[in-house]
N, C-alpha and C positions, 0 to 999 in steps of 0.2 A: 567366476568373472573377475576382472581386474577392478580396483576401486573406481567407482563412477565418477564421471565428470557431472557438474551440476551447472545448469543455466537456469537462472531466475529472471524471468520477465515481468516487469511490472509497469503497468499503466497508471495514469493519474486521474482519478475522479471516475473510474469506470465501474458503474454499478453491475453487480451480478445479474440483476433483473433485465439487463439489457443485451444479454448473450443468448444465441441460440441454444447453447448448452444448458442454460438455465430455464428454457422454456419459452423464451420471447420469439414469436413467429415472425416478427418483422426484421429481426436481426440477420445481417449478412456477416457471419462469422465462421465460414467453413474451416479454417485452420484451427481455431480453438475448439470448435465442435469435433473435430477429428481428434485432437488431443483427448477430449473428454470422453470420446466413445470408447477407447480402450485404455483409459487411465482411471485414476481416482478422482472423483469430484466430491467436494464438500459442500452440501447444499445449504447449510447454515453457518456460513463463515463471517466473522464480524472484524471490523477494525477495532482497536481499542481507544481510539479517539478520532472523530470525524474532521480531521485537519492534517494537512499534509506533513509538516515537520516533526510534530510530536508522534504522529502515527508511524513514520519511518524510523524515528529513533527507537520507538517501542518495538517494532517489527525486528529491527536489527539487534536489539538487546536481548530479546525475549523477557522483556520486563514491562510493567506498567508505565506510562508517561510519568505519573506522579512519583514512581520509585526511581526513575532516572532523572527526575526534576526538569524535564522537557515539557514544558507547559503549553506552548504556543509557538507560533511561526517567527517569533522574535526571541526565542530562547536558546542560548548556546548549549551545545551538546558535548558533555565533558569527555576530553580526549582519553581520560583514565578508565572510562567505561567500557568493559569488553563487549564486543558485538560479535555476530556470527562470523564476520570476516576474520577477526583475531582469532577466533576459536579454530576455524578451518585452516588458517594459515599455519597455526601452531601444529596441526595434524599433518602438515606437509603439502596442502593444497596451494597452488598458485591462484591468488585471488585478484580479481579486476572489476571495477565499477566503470560502466559507460553510461552517460547520461545523468539522470536527475535523481538525487536523493535529498536535496533540501537540508543539507547539513548547515547549521548555524554555528559560527565560531571559527577559530583559526585552524582546527584541525579538518582538513577536508578530504582525509582519507579513511579514518576510522578503522584501520585494520587492513584495508585493500592494499595489496602490493603495487598494483597500478590503477591509476585513474586516467582515462583517456580523453575526457571531455569535461568542460565546466558545467555549472548548473545554469538554467535558465533564469532562475531567481537568485537575488543577492544572498551573500553568506553573512552579511553584517546584522547588527541589531536594529534593523530598519522597521520591523513589524511588531513592535512591543504594544500589546493592548494596554488600555487605560480604563480601568473599571469605574473611575471616578469622572468620566467624560461622557456627556450625553451622546446617545447614538447618532442623533441628528447632526452633532458636530463631527463630521466624517474625517477620519485620518485618510491620507492619500492612497493607501494601499488597501482599503476596504473593497470587497466586492461590489460591483455595480449592477444595476438592472440593465445598462446599455447592451451587454452581450446578447440578451434575449431578443432585443429589437434590430440588432445589426447582423444576426446570424446569417450565414450563407457561404457558398464556396469562395475560396481565395486562391489566387495563383501563387502567391507567396505571402509568408507572414513570418513572425518571430518564431511560432511554435512548429511550423513546417520546417523552417530552416533548422531548428534545434533537432527535430526527430529524424530528419533526413541525415544529418551528421551523425546522429546516435547509431542509426541502422548500418551506415557506411562503416563506421569504426567497429561496430559489432562484428560485422562479417570479415573485416580485415583482421580483427583479434583472433578469432577462430583460425584463420589462415595462420597467424603467427603462433598460436599454441601448437598447431600441427608442425610448424617448421622447427619450434624449439624442441619439441620431443623427437622429431626425426633427426635433428643434429646431436642431440644427447644420447640417442639410442635407447630411451627409456620413455615411459609414459607417466609423466607426472600429472596427477589428476588436477583439474581446474575448477574453480568456482567463477562463473561470469555472471555478474548482475547487470543487466540491461534494462534501463528505465527511461520510459517516454514521458513526454508531457501530455500527449493527447489522451482522452478526449476532454481534458480540462477546457473550461471556458477561456478565451472567447471561442464561440462555436464556429470555427472557420475552416473547414476541412478542404483538402484538395478538390478540385472540380471533378475529377475522375471518380472519387469516391461519392461525391454528392450526386453525380449522375446516375449512379447504380440505384438509386432510391426513387427514381423519378415516377416509377410505377408501383412502388411498394406502399402499402397500406399501413402506415405507422399509426398506432393507436393514439388517440389524445389522452391526456392525464385522466385516470380513472375517477379521481375525486380532487378536482382543481379548487374546490371551496375553502377559503381560509378558516381554519378552527376559530371558535370564539375567543377573543382576547382574554377574557377572565379565565377561561379553562386552560389556555394555552398560550401564556404571555411569551415564552421563548420564541415561538414561531413569529409572533408579531414584532419582537425585537430584531430577529433576523431580517424581516422584511423592511423595517425601518432602516436598518443598518445599510442595507443595499439599495434602498430608494424605491422598493416597490410598494410602500404606503403612499408614494406620489405619482406613481406611474405604473399603471396596471397593463400588462401585455394583452392585446386581443388574440383572438382564436389563431388568426394567420400568423402572428408572431410566435405564438406557442408553437404552432406546426412546423415553421421554418427552423426554430431553435431545436426542436426534437429531431428533425430530419438531419440538420448539421450534426447533432450529437450522434446519432446513429452511423453517419458517414464517417465521422472521426474514429469511432470504434471499429468500423470496417477498415480504416487506414492502419491501425493497429494491427488488426488481424492480416492485413498484407504483409506487414514486417514480421509477424510471427511465422508467416509462411516462408518468407525469405530465409529466416534463421534455421527453420527445419531443413530447408533444401541445402543450405551450405553444411550443415551437420551431416547429412546423407552424403554429399560430394566428397567430404573429407574423411568418410568412413568412421565417423564419431558418433552417429546417432545410436548404434547398438549399444553404447556403453555410456549413454548420456541421459540423465534425468532432467526433464524440463518442468519447471513450475511457472504457472501463470497466475498472477494475482494483481491487486490494486491496492492503494492506500485508503481509499474510502469510495463512497458512490456519489451520486447526484440526483436531487430531488426531482428535477425535470419537470417542475410545474405542478406536482402533486402537492395538495394542501397550500396551494398558492406559493410554494417555495422553490428555490432554485439553488444549485450549487450543493454545499454539504453543511456542516456545523451544527446539524440536527441529529438526535438520537433515533429518528425515524428509520424504518428499515431501508428505504431507498438511499439514505444518506450513509448508513452504518454498515450495511452488507456488502461484502466483497467476494469476488470470485476466487477460489482457490482449486486449481486443476493441476494435478500431478501425472506426468506420463513418463514412463521409462522402462528399462528392463524388467522382465517378469520376476527376476531375483530380487528386486528391490520394492517394486510398486505392485500392490494387489488392486486389480481394477475393481471399480464399483462406484456406487453413490452412497454417500454416508450423511446421515441425518442429525446426528448429534452435534450440538453447537461446538463450534472451534472459534479460534480468533488468531490475529496475526502474531501474538506472542508465542504461538505454537511452531512458527516457521524455524526459529534457530535450533530448538531441540530435534526437529525433523531433519535438518541439514546435518547435524551431528550423527544421527542415526544412519543417514545415507553414507556419510564419510566412514562410519565404522563398520558397514556391511551388514546391518540388518537388526533382527530381533534382539531386544535386550541391550543394544549398543548405547542407547540413550540413557541408561541407568548407571552408566560409569565404568562399562567393561573397557578394557585397554587392548583389544585385539586389532587385527587388521593393520590398517596404516598408522594408527597411533602407537602401537607397540614398537614399530620400528623407527619412528621418527622422534617421538618425545619421551617414550618409557612410561610404565605404568603409573607412577606417583604423579608425574606431570600430566599424563592423559586424564586422570580422574579430576584434576583441577579444571580441566576445561569445561566440565559440566556444570560447575559452581555458579550459583547465582541466577539460574534460569527459572522463571515462574511458569513458563508454558509446558505443555506435554506434547511429544511427538505426535503429529497427525497420523502417522502409521499406527502408533499405540492406541490412539483414540479409536482408529478404524477397527484394530484388532479387538478392543474391548467391546465395541458395537456388534461386531460379528458373532462374537461368543455369548453375547448377552449380558457380559458382566456389568456394562454400564449402558443406561438409556438416556434419552434427551434430558431428563431431569437430573442426572447424577453429575453434570459438569456445569458449573456457573460460568457465565462470560460477563466480565465487566467492561463497560464503556465510559470514559471519563471526558469531560470538556471543561476547559479552564480559559477560554480565549475570548476573542471579541464576540459580541452578540448576547453576552450574559453579563450579570454583575455579580454573581455569586457561583461557587462551584456546582457543577451538575454531574451526577453520577447515575449510571444505568446499570441494572442487573438484569441479565437474561437467564432465566432458569426454566428449562423445558419450553413449554408453549407460552409461558408469562414472561412479561418485560416491565419492569418498574423503573421510573425515572424519578429522582429526587433532586430538587434545587430549593435551598432556603428561599423562602418568600414566594414560591410558585406552587400551585396546586400538584399534589402527586399524580403522576400518569401511570396508570396500570392497564396494560393491554393483554388480551388473551389471544394470541396469534392463530391458535387452532381454529377459533370460530370468528375471528375478526383480523385477517391478515393484513387489511388496509389500515388498521390502527384508527378506527373511527370511534369506538365506544370505550370511554374511559371507565374501568371498573373499580376505580378506587374508593367510590362511595357505595359500591354495590354489596350488600351484606352477604351474598353468596361467595365474595371473594375476600371477606374480612380476614380470614385465617392466612390466606395467600398473602395478602398485604402485609399482615403483621409479621410473618416469618420472613419475607424478602426485606422489609424495611430493617428488621433486626440484623439481617445479614450485612446490609449496606452500612448501617450504623456501627457495626463491630469492625468493619474495615476501615471507616473513615470517621474522623473527627472533623465535621464539616466546618466548624467554627474556626478551629486551628487552621485548616487548610485554606480558608478564605483569608486569614491573616497572612499565611505564606505567600499565597499568590499576589496579594497586594504589595507586600515587602518585596518580592521578586521584580514585580513591575516597576516600582519606584527605582530600585537599585539599577536595573537595566537601562532604564530611561536616562538616568544620571550618566551611566557610562556611555550610552549612545550619543548624548548630547556633547559630552566631553570629547569624543573621538572625532566630532565634526569640526573641532577647532583646531587651527594650525595645520600641519601636515597630516594629510589623511592617508591612511593605509588600509585598504580593503582587504577582507579576508577571502575573497573569491578565489577559487582554485584557477591557476593559471597553467594550462596544459604545456608540456614540453613540446617543441617543435618536433615534427617528423624529421628523422635524420636522413631520409633518402634510402635508397635501396643498395647502392654500391658504394662501400666505404672500406678502407684498409685493403686488404688482399682482394684484388680485382675478381678473380674467377671464384675464389671461395665464397665471396658474396653472391654470386650468381647460383652457385651450387646450394647455398643456404636457402635462398630465396624460392628455389623450385619446389613445388609439390607435384609430383608426377600425377597425371590423369589416370583413372582407372581404366582398365582395358575395356 
């Protein structure tokens, strides 16, 4: 087969647990379920921080947020840091971003040759947390409780407008890649990242999607009770920050918000269906790998929490579904823990044509475009492991669930100290200076209700997992770094608001129309013949 095209579809705040492919009986996700049915599904995939901008920066670089120094939603992402877009572009791929990626800073491309739309959120240093500020002294961009109380169908809103533009430009871009290859007489492989804002709050899906759930029995939160404040202060900080300590949603509020969320996931599923149909119409499907994922999940009322920012499973788990040609994707369900930092080496393996490619081989496209020496450099600096390599090791029994650690970091609003989490096999440990340790055994306690940190039966587990985190992090030094970073960025943000203001938001180039220059050549270029 020729070098495969890659389509990465990312939703925002889409929890794995809310998809039919991951066992939710109330979900209406036929397109994602179909991709999962004959694709590779990673059942225990985590984000590396449950917050938009640092999660995406981590995913794109294949490195932890602390390693790329992208700590929160107000932290600029360095232009000199290689991303998977840089790496695949160097290997000869055309790379394009359509939609959301929450890049903070003046570089709004980060390796993408094309960017077709701006972001729904600002690119400036507008969301710098302040760990010295009491949480009840709210900054204007904090999550609010209001979306839970106002959830329901909307004829139009900012998020629908954004995602409708994203799907239009996605389908148009697929046409354009077909046109370009048709005109060139060769098939340049492409990486297209399409990123939607739904099902992120506010929970206001289109009415058509809302109406589909009129007779669907969406379950209530399994455990809506708020954990004890002394045992879990982080959850109470999040509730205070968002205003849930002052305003508790009733059962009908919760049910409307959850219905709206499920409808928003269904809306994303519709768009995924449209992308698949266009790939088929353009005869691209047979040589295209589709990857569906998210940047983090949503608590949806579990433990009295909403949105993300928590290390709990509903906030930190994400879907990863990969569907593509049999030469590339080995179908199946994989139980070993993986994370979003594994996406970059996975894309490199796809680009290189299979087994062993992620370890630095310079075959296939890389040999012909950049040469062996340059190709080996493309792999440098990645902390993750190809998802396909993880699957192979699981299939052969070389690695089990306890043989691969996954780390989750959190350095943003809702905490005053660095919070780090280690997932090792069935166990999950969260450390935050000043807070009690949280240790859960997910094999017997998947809802994370029983903290085992004081249980003598788990003393050795706690000891070894704590030692692992402490060997990776100097939390005192990390705290000083975060505070210094917050102060520096706040100074810069304040200064840039004085005098002439120049925003970093991406300003898309205007469409140039269809007929320019040679009249009939433009028509010939624009035509994609229909299949017989």
